[in-house]
C-alpha positions as CSV (number, residue, x, y, z in Angstrom):
1,M,190.2,104.5,214.6
2,K,188.6,105.2,211.2
3,R,187.2,101.7,211.0
4,S,185.5,102.1,214.4
5,F,183.9,105.3,213.2
6,Y,182.4,103.9,210.1
7,L,181.1,100.9,212.0
8,A,179.3,103.2,214.5
9,I,177.6,105.2,211.7
10,S,176.4,102.0,210.1
11,V,174.9,100.8,213.3
12,I,173.1,104.1,214.0
13,T,171.7,104.0,210.4
14,F,170.4,100.5,210.8
15,F,168.6,101.3,214.1
16,F,167.2,104.5,212.6
17,A,165.8,102.6,209.6
18,C,164.3,100.0,211.8
19,G,162.5,102.6,213.8
20,Q,160.5,103.9,210.8
21,E,157.1,102.5,209.4
22,K,157.4,100.5,206.3
23,S,155.9,102.5,203.3
24,T,154.0,100.7,200.4
25,P,152.3,102.2,197.3
26,E,148.4,102.6,197.5
27,K,146.5,100.0,195.4
28,T,143.5,101.3,193.2
29,E,140.9,98.6,192.3
30,D,138.7,98.8,189.0
31,P,134.9,99.2,189.7
32,E,132.8,96.0,189.1
33,E,131.3,95.9,185.6
34,V,127.5,95.9,185.4
35,I,126.1,94.1,182.3
36,A,122.6,94.6,181.0
37,T,120.2,91.7,181.5
38,E,117.4,93.4,179.5
39,I,116.9,96.4,177.2
40,K,113.5,97.8,176.2
41,L,112.6,100.1,173.3
42,S,110.3,103.0,174.0
43,N,108.0,101.9,171.1
44,N,108.1,98.4,169.5
45,K,105.4,99.1,166.9
46,I,105.6,102.4,165.1
47,T,103.3,103.8,162.5
48,L,104.7,106.7,160.5
49,E,103.6,108.8,157.5
50,K,106.0,108.7,154.6
51,G,108.8,111.2,155.3
52,D,108.2,111.5,159.0
53,S,110.6,110.4,161.8
54,E,110.4,109.3,165.4
55,V,113.2,109.2,168.1
56,L,113.4,106.0,170.1
57,T,114.9,105.7,173.5
58,V,116.1,102.6,175.4
59,T,115.7,101.6,179.0
60,Y,118.2,99.2,180.7
61,T,117.8,96.6,183.3
62,P,119.5,97.1,185.8
63,D,119.5,100.8,185.4
64,N,123.2,101.1,186.5
65,V,124.6,99.3,183.4
66,T,128.1,100.4,182.9
67,N,128.4,99.9,179.2
68,K,125.4,101.4,177.4
69,T,126.7,101.2,173.8
70,L,123.9,100.4,171.4
71,V,123.9,98.9,167.9
72,W,120.9,99.6,165.7
73,T,120.0,97.5,162.7
74,C,117.1,97.9,160.1
75,F,116.3,95.0,157.8
76,N,114.2,96.9,155.2
77,E,116.0,100.1,154.5
78,D,114.0,100.8,151.3
79,I,111.0,101.3,153.6
80,A,112.6,102.8,156.7
81,T,116.0,103.6,158.2
82,V,117.1,103.6,161.9
83,V,120.2,105.7,162.8
84,D,121.1,106.2,166.4
85,G,117.5,105.6,167.4
86,V,116.0,107.9,164.8
87,V,113.4,106.0,162.7
88,T,112.7,107.7,159.3
89,A,109.9,106.5,157.0
90,I,111.0,106.1,153.4
91,A,108.3,104.4,151.5
92,P,104.9,102.6,152.3
93,G,105.4,99.2,153.7
94,T,106.6,97.3,156.8
95,A,110.2,97.3,158.1
96,Y,111.7,95.5,161.0
97,F,114.6,96.7,163.2
98,S,116.5,95.7,166.3
99,V,118.8,97.3,168.9
100,G,121.5,95.5,170.7
101,C,123.6,96.1,173.9
102,G,126.2,93.4,174.1
103,S,124.4,90.2,173.7
104,I,121.0,91.6,174.7
105,Y,118.5,92.7,172.0
106,D,115.0,94.2,171.6
107,N,113.1,94.2,168.3
108,G,110.7,96.6,166.7
109,E,108.4,97.1,163.7
110,V,107.6,100.3,161.7
111,I,104.6,100.6,159.4
112,V,105.0,103.3,156.8
113,V,101.7,104.8,155.5
114,L,100.9,107.3,152.8
115,S,97.6,108.9,153.7
116,A,95.0,110.0,151.1
117,Q,95.1,113.8,150.4
118,K,92.4,113.8,147.7
119,L,89.6,111.5,146.6
120,K,87.7,111.9,143.4
121,L,85.0,109.9,141.6
122,N,84.5,109.5,137.8
123,H,80.9,110.7,138.3
124,S,79.5,113.4,140.7
125,S,75.9,112.5,139.7
126,L,74.1,109.8,137.8
127,D,70.7,109.3,136.2
128,L,69.8,105.7,136.2
129,V,66.9,103.5,135.4
130,K,65.7,100.7,137.7
131,G,67.7,97.7,136.8
132,D,70.7,99.6,135.6
133,R,74.2,98.8,136.7
134,E,77.0,101.3,136.8
135,T,80.6,101.4,138.1
136,L,82.1,104.3,140.1
137,V,85.8,104.6,139.9
138,A,87.6,106.3,142.8
139,T,91.0,108.0,142.3
140,V,93.1,108.5,145.4
141,E,95.9,111.0,145.5
142,P,98.8,110.8,146.0
143,E,99.3,107.8,143.9
144,G,100.3,104.8,146.1
145,S,98.3,105.9,149.1
146,T,97.8,103.1,151.6
147,D,94.3,104.2,152.5
148,S,91.8,101.8,150.9
149,V,88.4,103.0,149.6
150,T,85.2,102.1,151.3
151,W,81.7,102.5,150.0
152,E,78.3,103.4,151.5
153,T,74.8,104.1,150.2
154,S,72.3,106.4,151.8
155,D,69.4,104.2,150.7
156,P,70.0,100.5,149.9
157,S,66.4,100.2,148.8
158,V,67.1,102.5,145.9
159,I,70.7,101.6,145.0
160,T,73.3,99.2,146.3
161,V,77.1,99.5,146.1
162,E,79.9,97.0,146.4
163,N,83.4,98.0,145.6
164,G,82.1,100.8,143.5
165,N,79.7,98.6,141.5
166,L,76.2,100.1,141.7
167,K,72.9,98.4,141.1
168,A,69.6,100.4,140.8
169,I,66.9,98.3,142.5
170,G,64.3,100.9,143.3
171,T,63.2,104.4,142.2
172,G,64.1,107.6,144.1
173,K,67.3,109.4,145.0
174,A,70.3,108.2,147.0
175,T,73.8,109.2,147.7
176,I,76.9,107.0,147.3
177,I,79.6,107.9,149.7
178,A,83.3,107.0,149.1
179,K,85.8,107.2,151.9
180,A,89.6,106.9,152.0
181,G,91.3,107.7,155.3
182,K,90.1,111.1,156.3
183,Q,88.9,112.0,152.7
184,E,85.3,111.6,151.6
185,T,83.4,112.4,148.4
186,E,79.9,111.7,147.1
187,C,77.9,110.8,144.0
188,E,74.2,111.8,143.8
189,V,72.1,109.2,142.0
190,N,68.6,109.6,140.7
191,V,66.8,106.3,139.7
192,V,63.6,106.4,137.6
193,S,61.4,103.6,136.4
194,F,61.7,104.4,132.7
195,P,64.0,106.8,130.7
196,E,62.4,109.9,129.2
197,G,62.1,109.7,125.4
198,A,62.5,105.9,125.2
199,V,60.2,103.3,123.6
200,D,60.1,99.6,124.6
201,L,59.8,97.4,121.5
202,G,60.1,94.2,123.6
203,I,63.6,93.5,122.1
204,I,65.6,91.3,124.5
205,I,69.3,90.8,123.6
206,T,71.4,87.9,125.0
207,R,75.1,88.4,125.3
208,E,77.7,85.7,124.8
209,D,78.1,85.4,128.5
210,G,74.4,84.6,128.9
211,T,73.4,88.0,130.5
212,R,70.4,89.7,128.9
213,Y,69.1,93.2,128.5
214,N,66.0,95.0,127.2
215,L,66.9,97.3,124.3
216,L,64.9,100.6,124.4
217,W,64.8,102.9,121.4
218,A,64.8,106.7,121.2
219,E,61.7,108.4,119.9
220,C,63.7,110.7,117.6
221,N,67.0,110.9,115.8
222,I,69.9,112.8,117.3
223,G,69.4,116.5,116.6
224,A,65.7,116.0,115.7
225,D,62.7,117.4,117.7
226,A,60.1,115.1,116.1
227,P,60.1,111.4,115.0
228,E,59.6,112.3,111.3
229,K,62.7,114.6,111.2
230,A,66.1,113.3,110.0
231,G,68.0,115.3,112.6
232,D,71.8,115.9,112.1
233,Y,74.2,113.9,110.0
234,F,77.5,112.6,111.4
235,A,80.5,110.8,110.0
236,W,81.0,107.5,111.8
237,G,82.9,108.1,115.1
238,E,82.5,111.9,115.0
239,V,80.3,113.8,117.4
240,E,79.8,117.0,115.5
241,P,78.4,117.7,112.0
242,H,80.6,119.2,109.4
243,Y,78.1,121.9,108.5
244,I,76.6,125.0,110.1
245,T,73.2,124.6,108.4
246,L,71.7,121.9,106.2
247,D,69.4,124.0,104.1
248,P,71.2,125.6,102.6
249,L,74.4,123.6,103.2
250,V,76.9,125.9,104.9
251,W,80.1,124.2,105.9
252,K,82.1,124.9,109.0
253,E,85.6,126.4,108.6
254,G,88.0,123.7,107.5
255,M,85.2,121.5,106.4
256,E,84.6,123.0,103.0
257,G,85.3,119.5,101.5
258,G,82.1,118.3,103.1
259,Y,82.1,114.6,104.1
260,C,85.2,112.9,102.6
261,W,88.4,111.2,103.6
262,G,90.1,114.6,103.6
263,T,87.9,115.9,106.4
264,Y,87.4,112.6,108.3
265,K,88.7,112.7,111.9
266,W,90.1,109.2,112.2
267,C,92.4,109.0,109.2
268,K,95.2,110.9,107.6
269,G,93.4,111.9,104.4
270,S,92.7,108.5,102.8
271,Y,91.0,105.1,103.5
272,N,94.3,103.4,104.1
273,T,95.6,105.7,106.8
274,I,93.2,104.9,109.6
275,T,94.3,106.2,113.0
276,K,91.5,104.8,115.2
277,Y,89.2,101.8,115.2
278,C,91.1,99.2,113.2
279,P,90.7,95.4,113.8
280,D,93.6,93.1,113.4
281,Y,92.4,91.8,110.0
282,A,92.7,95.4,108.6
283,S,96.1,96.2,110.1
284,Q,97.4,97.1,106.7
285,L,95.3,100.2,106.9
286,W,96.7,101.3,110.2
287,A,98.4,104.7,110.4
288,G,98.0,105.5,114.1
289,E,100.5,105.6,116.8
290,G,102.0,102.3,118.0
291,E,100.3,99.0,117.2
292,V,96.9,98.6,115.7
293,D,94.3,99.4,118.3
294,R,92.0,96.4,117.5
295,K,88.9,98.4,118.2
296,Y,85.7,97.6,116.3
297,I,83.0,99.3,118.4
298,L,82.9,103.0,119.1
299,D,84.0,104.1,122.6
300,D,81.0,105.5,124.4
301,G,80.7,107.5,127.6
302,P,81.2,111.3,128.2
303,D,84.6,111.3,126.4
304,G,84.0,108.7,123.7
305,D,83.3,108.9,120.0
306,D,79.7,107.7,120.1
307,V,77.5,110.7,119.3
308,A,74.4,109.4,121.0
309,S,76.4,108.7,124.3
310,R,78.0,112.2,124.1
311,Q,74.8,114.1,123.4
312,L,72.2,112.2,125.4
313,G,74.5,111.1,128.3
314,G,73.7,108.3,130.7
315,K,73.6,104.9,129.1
316,W,72.3,106.1,125.7
317,R,74.5,105.0,122.8
318,M,74.4,104.1,119.1
319,P,73.0,100.7,118.1
320,R,75.4,97.9,117.4
321,E,75.1,95.5,114.4
322,N,73.2,92.8,116.2
323,E,70.8,95.3,117.7
324,F,69.9,96.7,114.3
325,R,69.4,93.2,113.1
326,A,67.1,92.6,116.0
327,L,64.6,95.0,114.4
328,K,63.7,92.2,112.0
329,E,61.9,90.6,115.0
330,C,59.4,93.5,115.0
331,V,56.5,94.0,112.5
332,S,57.4,97.0,110.3
333,K,55.5,99.0,107.8
334,W,56.4,101.6,105.2
335,E,54.2,104.6,106.0
336,T,54.0,108.4,105.9
337,L,54.1,110.6,109.0
338,N,53.4,114.3,108.6
339,G,54.2,114.0,104.9
340,I,57.5,112.2,105.5
341,K,58.1,108.7,104.2
342,G,59.6,106.2,106.6
343,R,59.1,102.9,108.4
344,Y,57.2,102.1,111.6
345,F,58.6,99.4,113.9
346,M,56.0,97.9,116.2
347,S,56.6,96.2,119.5
348,K,56.9,92.4,119.4
349,T,55.3,92.2,122.9
350,P,51.7,90.8,122.6
351,G,49.1,93.5,123.4
352,S,51.7,96.4,123.3
353,T,51.0,99.4,121.0
354,N,54.5,100.8,121.3
355,S,56.2,101.8,118.1
356,I,58.9,104.0,116.7
357,F,59.0,105.8,113.3
358,M,62.3,106.1,111.5
359,P,62.1,108.5,108.6
360,M,63.5,108.3,105.2
361,T,66.9,110.1,105.2
362,Q,69.6,110.9,102.8
363,M,73.4,110.7,103.0
364,L,76.0,113.5,102.9
365,Y,78.8,112.5,100.5
366,D,81.5,115.0,99.6
367,T,79.6,118.3,99.4
368,F,76.3,116.8,98.2
369,M,73.2,115.4,99.7
370,T,72.2,112.2,97.9
371,D,69.1,112.4,95.7
372,T,66.0,110.4,96.4
373,V,64.6,110.5,92.9
374,T,66.6,109.4,89.8
375,P,66.5,111.6,86.7
376,D,64.0,109.3,85.1
377,G,61.6,109.8,88.1
378,Y,62.3,106.4,89.9
379,D,61.9,106.8,93.7
380,I,64.9,105.5,95.6
381,S,63.7,106.9,98.9
382,E,65.3,105.0,101.8
383,G,66.4,105.5,105.4
384,V,70.1,105.0,106.3
385,Y,71.4,104.9,109.9
386,W,74.8,104.4,111.4
387,A,75.6,101.5,113.8
388,S,78.5,101.8,116.2
389,T,80.3,98.7,114.7
390,I,83.1,98.3,112.2
391,Y,82.0,96.2,109.2
392,G,83.9,94.8,106.3
393,G,87.3,96.4,106.1
394,S,88.3,99.1,108.6
395,Q,87.4,101.8,106.1
396,G,83.7,100.8,106.5
397,A,81.1,100.7,109.3
398,F,77.8,98.9,109.6
399,N,74.6,100.6,108.7
400,L,70.9,99.9,108.5
401,S,69.0,100.9,105.4
402,F,65.4,100.4,104.6
403,N,62.9,101.4,101.9
404,S,59.4,100.4,100.9
405,Q,60.6,96.9,100.1
406,G,62.1,96.1,103.5
407,L,65.3,96.2,105.7
408,H,68.8,95.9,104.4
409,F,72.1,95.6,106.2
410,G,75.5,96.6,104.9
411,D,78.4,99.0,105.3
412,C,79.4,102.4,104.0
413,Y,82.6,104.4,104.1
414,R,83.1,105.9,107.5
415,F,83.4,109.4,106.3
416,I,79.8,109.6,105.0
417,G,77.3,111.7,106.9
418,M,74.3,109.8,108.2
419,P,71.7,110.2,110.9
420,V,71.8,108.3,114.2
421,R,69.0,106.7,116.2
422,A,70.0,106.1,119.8
423,V,69.3,103.0,122.0
424,R,69.5,102.3,125.7
425,P,70.0,98.9,127.3
426,I,68.2,98.0,130.5
427,E,69.8,95.1,132.3
428,L,67.6,92.1,133.1
429,D,70.1,89.7,134.9
């Protein structure tokens, strides 16, 4: 009985199970992966100012790429960096970078610039003579600017310019314009046919490189208002006298020692402690900073130690040794002008009546003016003039001297006070 009951239950259960739908778990499929076939930067060639940044974006082909992970690489990180698409300019130059998505890449270039903020010239105005050459030097700020300097002239018939090098080819006025990026500055130039206060003695000087110039001479000494006056007295390489007045001699404060090594600007109190203008062969006298400077001609220009250049400006300067020696080419005579003894130098050009008068002068040594007549009445009148050239040992400089007998060339201690007659070269080639 029991066995029949269990059998019936099993049959009913079987038939009930067979009457139900078969249940299976729902299957979820992964979406199909879409891979980029091309990526494109929003800007492949960027120009940035140092310190600036630019944000780059990337477009994908197709636009439904499933994995848009990007890898950025910059190959010149001292010039620029690229982080998550942000390009930052570090220093002037050119950097290259790339962005990758899987195996697909795009490349770019960034040029970092440093724009000019200021532009200055070493001259704001110039007075030139036809034939002169001059160089303008442009200073661009900040240092390292990538803006190059360009040059223009307002009148090429008066003056030409190339890379700052000027040549005066006509008379008149012209403006030189320098430009760097958005910055601009000018130099006004006045060109005349002949410099005021100059005399042409027909002396042509040929340099070692074969170029030539016509050497003009000033009518008067530095500090003089007439040809027969001596003017002021200067130690070699100094641009101011030591005195307040000559007659009587009244010394400036601190210059009570007159003209001596103790008051001389370019030493430390003695001939063997030279601090400027010392050739190699006199290096044992050097007491300046660092190595011997190897200078044997005075620096000219507005900040130099050439008194003629400083006081007269332009291209005026003191004569050099060879230029003083060239006076021997001229006819010269010992004469008197307005009661003052001296020597006339006449032009060597045939038919020219040009001449200069160089008066008899004295020297200032210590606190005394040298005498021109000895105690026994012998006349030792002579003219003495500084050149701009070292001569002999570094303690001496070249000078011209002359008297009734003729011209003499030699050297004197640099501390001695002497007059100066300026010269001005006019380029011929």
